[in-house]
C-alpha positions as a LaTeX table, in Angstrom:
\begin{tabular}{lrrr}
\hline
Residue & $x$ (\AA) & $y$ (\AA) & $z$ (\AA) \\
\hline
Met1 & 57.26 & 92.31 & 113.64 \\
Gly2 & 60.70 & 90.69 & 113.84 \\
Asp3 & 64.34 & 91.08 & 113.01 \\
Glu4 & 65.74 & 92.45 & 109.77 \\
Leu5 & 68.06 & 89.43 & 109.47 \\
Leu6 & 66.37 & 86.02 & 109.47 \\
Glu7 & 67.82 & 82.54 & 109.18 \\
Ser8 & 66.53 & 79.16 & 108.12 \\
Thr9 & 69.72 & 77.13 & 107.97 \\
Pro10 & 71.59 & 77.44 & 105.70 \\
Phe11 & 69.70 & 80.38 & 104.21 \\
Phe12 & 69.67 & 83.99 & 105.38 \\
Ile13 & 67.33 & 86.78 & 104.34 \\
Val14 & 67.49 & 90.48 & 105.10 \\
Thr15 & 64.96 & 93.26 & 104.69 \\
Glu16 & 65.38 & 95.50 & 101.66 \\
Glu17 & 66.31 & 98.30 & 104.06 \\
Leu18 & 69.18 & 96.26 & 105.53 \\
Ala19 & 70.16 & 95.05 & 102.05 \\
His20 & 70.46 & 98.69 & 100.97 \\
Ala21 & 72.66 & 99.48 & 103.99 \\
Ile22 & 74.94 & 96.55 & 103.11 \\
Leu23 & 75.08 & 97.52 & 99.43 \\
Thr24 & 76.01 & 101.12 & 100.17 \\
Ser25 & 78.77 & 100.10 & 102.57 \\
Pro26 & 82.32 & 99.00 & 101.67 \\
Leu27 & 81.58 & 95.45 & 102.87 \\
Lys28 & 82.64 & 92.48 & 100.75 \\
Gly29 & 82.08 & 88.76 & 100.62 \\
Tyr30 & 78.35 & 88.51 & 99.93 \\
Leu31 & 75.72 & 88.34 & 97.24 \\
Leu32 & 72.17 & 89.64 & 97.51 \\
Asp33 & 69.55 & 87.81 & 95.48 \\
Glu34 & 65.80 & 87.73 & 95.02 \\
Val35 & 63.74 & 85.56 & 97.34 \\
Glu36 & 60.10 & 84.54 & 97.25 \\
Ile37 & 58.25 & 84.81 & 100.56 \\
Thr38 & 54.93 & 83.04 & 101.01 \\
Leu39 & 52.61 & 83.22 & 103.98 \\
Ser40 & 51.09 & 80.14 & 105.58 \\
Asp41 & 47.37 & 79.96 & 106.24 \\
Glu42 & 48.19 & 79.93 & 109.96 \\
Phe43 & 50.17 & 83.17 & 109.65 \\
Lys44 & 47.34 & 84.81 & 107.73 \\
Glu45 & 44.88 & 83.71 & 110.40 \\
Leu46 & 47.03 & 84.87 & 113.33 \\
Tyr47 & 48.14 & 88.15 & 111.73 \\
Pro48 & 45.40 & 89.15 & 109.27 \\
Asn49 & 46.50 & 92.81 & 109.11 \\
Glu50 & 50.26 & 92.23 & 109.11 \\
Thr51 & 52.26 & 93.27 & 106.06 \\
Leu52 & 55.75 & 91.82 & 105.81 \\
Pro53 & 58.62 & 93.89 & 104.40 \\
Asn54 & 60.30 & 92.89 & 101.17 \\
Phe55 & 63.35 & 90.69 & 101.63 \\
Lys56 & 66.54 & 89.80 & 99.79 \\
Arg57 & 68.53 & 86.60 & 100.17 \\
Leu58 & 71.94 & 87.20 & 101.75 \\
Ile59 & 74.54 & 84.74 & 100.49 \\
Pro60 & 77.82 & 84.80 & 102.44 \\
Leu61 & 80.79 & 84.06 & 100.17 \\
Gly62 & 83.49 & 83.75 & 102.81 \\
Lys63 & 84.41 & 80.68 & 104.84 \\
Val64 & 85.60 & 80.34 & 108.41 \\
Phe65 & 86.20 & 77.45 & 110.78 \\
Val66 & 84.74 & 77.97 & 114.26 \\
Glu67 & 85.43 & 75.88 & 117.32 \\
Glu68 & 83.79 & 76.99 & 120.58 \\
Asn69 & 84.53 & 80.75 & 120.72 \\
Asn70 & 87.59 & 80.60 & 118.46 \\
Tyr71 & 88.00 & 80.93 & 114.73 \\
Leu72 & 90.68 & 79.96 & 112.25 \\
Asp73 & 91.08 & 79.63 & 108.50 \\
Trp74 & 89.11 & 82.85 & 107.94 \\
Ser75 & 88.85 & 83.79 & 104.24 \\
Arg76 & 89.00 & 87.50 & 105.19 \\
Glu77 & 85.51 & 88.27 & 103.86 \\
Asp78 & 83.06 & 90.38 & 105.87 \\
Phe79 & 80.33 & 87.71 & 105.57 \\
Cys80 & 81.28 & 84.06 & 106.11 \\
Leu81 & 79.61 & 80.70 & 106.51 \\
Ser82 & 81.08 & 78.39 & 109.14 \\
Gln83 & 81.42 & 74.63 & 108.83 \\
Asn84 & 78.25 & 74.37 & 110.97 \\
Leu85 & 76.38 & 76.71 & 108.59 \\
Tyr86 & 76.38 & 79.67 & 110.97 \\
Leu87 & 76.60 & 83.18 & 109.61 \\
Val88 & 79.85 & 84.72 & 110.87 \\
Val89 & 80.45 & 88.41 & 110.23 \\
Tyr90 & 83.53 & 90.55 & 110.65 \\
Thr91 & 83.39 & 93.55 & 113.00 \\
Thr92 & 82.78 & 96.04 & 110.16 \\
Ala93 & 79.77 & 94.05 & 108.97 \\
Phe94 & 78.41 & 93.80 & 112.49 \\
Glu95 & 78.63 & 97.60 & 112.81 \\
Val96 & 76.26 & 97.89 & 109.82 \\
Leu97 & 73.96 & 95.10 & 111.00 \\
Lys98 & 73.52 & 96.37 & 114.55 \\
Lys99 & 72.07 & 99.68 & 113.29 \\
His100 & 69.02 & 97.60 & 112.33 \\
Gln101 & 66.58 & 95.50 & 114.29 \\
Leu102 & 68.28 & 92.33 & 115.58 \\
Asn103 & 66.37 & 91.65 & 118.79 \\
Tyr104 & 66.28 & 87.86 & 118.36 \\
Cys105 & 69.72 & 87.37 & 116.84 \\
Asp106 & 72.26 & 85.36 & 118.83 \\
Val107 & 75.58 & 87.21 & 118.87 \\
Phe108 & 78.87 & 85.74 & 120.04 \\
Glu109 & 82.29 & 87.34 & 119.88 \\
Leu110 & 84.95 & 85.05 & 118.44 \\
Asn111 & 88.67 & 85.05 & 119.19 \\
Lys112 & 91.45 & 84.18 & 116.81 \\
Asp113 & 92.79 & 80.74 & 117.65 \\
\hline
\end{tabular}
């Protein structure tokens, strides 16, 4: 139905399939936690036969400062949260993420300031 990485600032959730891919990789700088997903009456009415996948909460532990398309003060973690509460991932994390469905995800390449 949608992407395997979803955001509702400042929270991020990933499908269990993507969570497994992250867990079995050498990536660092994150926690995965349980999350409760509820469906609105409107969703149930619009998608009566839709079954959502199970999700995990993705908690980025790293920090990075982003200004325009530049970054600085990166904590060297694969998953970071910027001062504007954006999820910022290092190249190795993006390689894992892009093997999964991310059709609606905004992706910007950052340069070291």
